[in-house]
C-alpha positions in Angstrom: 0.3 8.7 -4.9 -1.6 9.4 -6.6 -4.0 12.5 -8.3 -7.7 13.1 -7.7 -8.8 13.7 -11.1 -13.0 12.6 -10.7 -14.9 16.2 -11.2 -15.8 17.6 -7.5 -19.1 16.8 -7.7 -18.5 13.0 -7.2 -15.6 13.4 -4.9 -18.1 15.6 -2.9 -20.7 12.5 -3.1 -21.6 9.7 -1.0 -20.0 7.3 -3.6 -16.9 5.3 -2.7 -14.6 5.4 -5.4 -12.8 8.7 -7.9 -11.0 8.1 -10.5 -7.1 8.5 -10.0 -4.4 8.5 -12.3 -0.9 7.9 -10.9 2.6 9.6 -10.2 5.5 7.6 -10.3 9.4 9.6 -10.5 9.7 8.0 -14.4 9.1 11.2 -17.1 9.2 10.1 -20.5 8.2 13.0 -21.6 4.9 11.7 -23.1 1.5 13.8 -24.1 0.6 11.9 -21.7 2.1 13.0 -18.6 2.4 15.6 -16.3 5.6 16.8 -15.4 5.5 18.1 -11.2 7.9 18.0 -8.6 8.3 20.5 -4.7 6.4 23.0 -6.2 3.3 21.0 -5.6 4.0 19.4 -2.6 5.6 15.8 -3.6 9.4 15.2 -2.6 10.9 14.4 -6.1 10.3 15.2 -9.6 8.1 12.8 -11.0 5.0 12.9 -13.1 0.7 12.3 -14.0 0.3 9.2 -16.4 -2.5 9.4 -18.0 -3.2 6.1 -19.3 -3.5 5.0 -16.6 -5.6 5.8 -15.1 -8.2 3.7 -11.9 -10.9 4.0 -9.6 -9.7 4.1 -6.2 -12.3 3.8 -3.1 -11.7 7.1 -0.7 -11.2 5.9 1.9 -7.7 4.1 0.8 -7.2 7.8 0.0 -5.8 8.9 3.2 -3.2 11.7 2.9 -3.2 14.6 1.1 0.1 15.5 0.0 -0.8 19.0 -2.1 -2.1 20.6 -4.6 -1.8 21.7 -8.9 -2.2 25.8 -10.0 -4.2 26.7 -12.3 -1.5 25.8 -15.0 -0.4 22.5 -13.9 -4.4 21.9 -14.1 -4.9 22.8 -16.9 -2.3 20.6 -18.5 -3.0 17.8 -17.3 -6.5 18.8 -18.8 -5.2 18.7 -21.9 -3.5 15.2 -21.1 -6.7 14.0 -20.0 -8.1 15.1 -23.4 -5.2 13.4 -25.8 -5.3 10.0 -23.8 -9.3 9.4 -24.3 -8.9 10.8 -27.0 -11.5 13.5 -26.9 -11.4 16.7 -29.4 -13.8 19.6 -28.5 -16.4 18.4 -31.2 -16.6 15.8 -28.5 -19.3 17.8 -26.2 -21.9 19.5 -27.4 -21.6 23.4 -27.5 -24.1 24.3 -24.1 -23.8 20.5 -22.8 -23.4 19.9 -19.8 -20.4 20.0 -17.4 
């Protein structure tokens, strides 16, 4: 199971792949993991592992299970930034998203 972390522009584009983070039932409490579960449409408590990003073909992503609340999306954004070593000074003010 995976969470698509690519920006929506890429998801909607003609590119054949997107960047995803795997979801495991294992939770280690790391800053690069986001706990998710039944509220997000899963059957079990799980976590998104942002240290294991991978590119997957859109055609391999065949089943929609659920979505993240704005609060969980914010936690995912923080975990991704931590995993990638991004800081607020990484992007100049006014830079395009």
